Residue, then its C-alpha position, 0 to 999 in steps of 0.5 A: m249700167t242697168g235700169g233707172t236711166c230715165p231719171a238720170v237723163e231727165r236730171a242731166c238735161a235739167e242740170l247741164a243743158g238747162s231744159a227738160p227732155a221732151e223726147t228720149v230714145q236710147a241709142r246704145r247701152g253697155p256695161k259702163t255707159a249708156v247713150y240717149r238721143v234727146r230732144l229738149a223742151d226748148g227744141r234742141p237735139v242733144v245726145v246724153k252719155l251716162f257713165a257709171t261712177d266706177t268707170t276709169h273714164g268719166a264724163a269729165d274725161e270725155a269732155r276734156l278729150l272733145a275739147a282737145v280734139t276741137a282745139a287740134g282742128r283736124v277732125r270734127v267732133p260734137v260741141v260739148i254743152g255740159h258735163g258733171p255728176v248727176p245729182g242723187l244718182a251714181v252716174s256722171a253725164l256728158v251732154i253734147a249737141d246732136a251732130g246727126t242721126s246717121t252713122l257711116g254704118d247706117a249709111v252703108r246698111a241703107g245703101q247710101i254709101p258703098r262699103p269701100a267708100a266708108l272704109l276710105r273715110l275711116a282711113l282719112l279720119m284716122a290719118a287726120f286724127h293721127s296728125a294731131k298731138a295728144p295734149p298734156g294733162v288729158l287722161l288717156a287709156p292705158g298703153i299696150g304694155h298695160q293692155v297686154s298684162a290685163l289681157a293675160t289675166h282674162c284671156p284663156k291661157q291656150l289662146f294667149v299662148r297663140l298670141a305670143p309670136a305677135l306680142e314679140v313683134i309688137a314689143a320689137g316695133a315699139r319705137v317712140e318716134r312713131l307714136v301717135w294719138c290713137h282714137g282706139d275705137l274707130h269704126l263705122e258706128n263711131v263716125v256720124r255723117g255730116d250733112d254733105l257726103r262729099l269730100t272737098s278741099s279747103e282753101h289751104g288744100r287740106l281735105r275737108l272731112p264732113d263727118y263727126l268723130v265720137d266716143f273717145e274713151a279708148a283714146t291712147v298714144e301708140v304706133p299707127e298700126y295699133d289704131l289701123a288694126q283695131t279698125l280692120v278688126t271691128c269693121d270686119a275688114l280682115a280680107p287681104s284686099d281690105r287690109v291693102f286698101m285701108a293701108a293705102a287709103y291711110g296714106r302714111p307708111v305702115d309696117t305690114r309685119l307690125l300690122d299683122a301682129y296688132v290685128a292678132f292682138q286686137a282680135v284676141r283682146g276684142w274676143t276676150y272682153a266682148a264675147h268671152l267675158e261679157g257674152r256680146d256678139r259671140d258669133a261676130w267676134t269668133a269669126r274675127l278671131h278665126l280670120a285674124l289667127s288663121p294663116q293667109p297668103g302674104r301674112t307675116v305673123l302667125 
């Protein structure tokens, strides 16, 4: 999505939130989406997410997913204010209440929270999200079979061949009884800090997580190792100590051999689409790819 987004934000706010924007700051821009933080003329802080019309996941899909997560009651998500097509423009928009201006990544960079503590929170959020069932009728991202087929089309052949042993392990580990609702893109920038950084217990003994989980366009149904591997790769937590820590913090049984395989898959997939095809973050993805595919003590795949 390129250029001309200010009119889209203005129209989205007027049509979907009932107020014109007073202040607008672009927070993130990608090939198919753009995100803006907006303070409306009536004083409300909101986030406007614009979706290109040719994307498979639009504003309505994201709104339905947020509603489903809210209904499940396991993790906090921002309140949906409105969603729909933007009149006169080839985009749709989702307007949500602004849950906060600082992500877990921001908190780590500012020294407000240690990195291990942030990884712990990601693992706890993942476990809470996995405990909810994916509701029927909500559009989810394609599963592993479709992802592998698409990757074979776009990935350089010599790299895809190196992934073959991992794909064999993944195919053998696909057991229906272990499937969970996966976020698909759970990393430090997709968690917005709540006002209180403390982890406390509710009156029913369940851990209360103050953070908000955002960006559900990659949500799908897969085995837990799929989600855990994606988080390890995107958070640059591929050292053996990080992997052991995250798996332990997740608090549920993890198949380490299957996790190894999914780490390789997620690294190759991320490098292919981000660095190879889109030219984004090439150094970061090349380093992740190297770590994921290089032999390491205790690794059972590749």
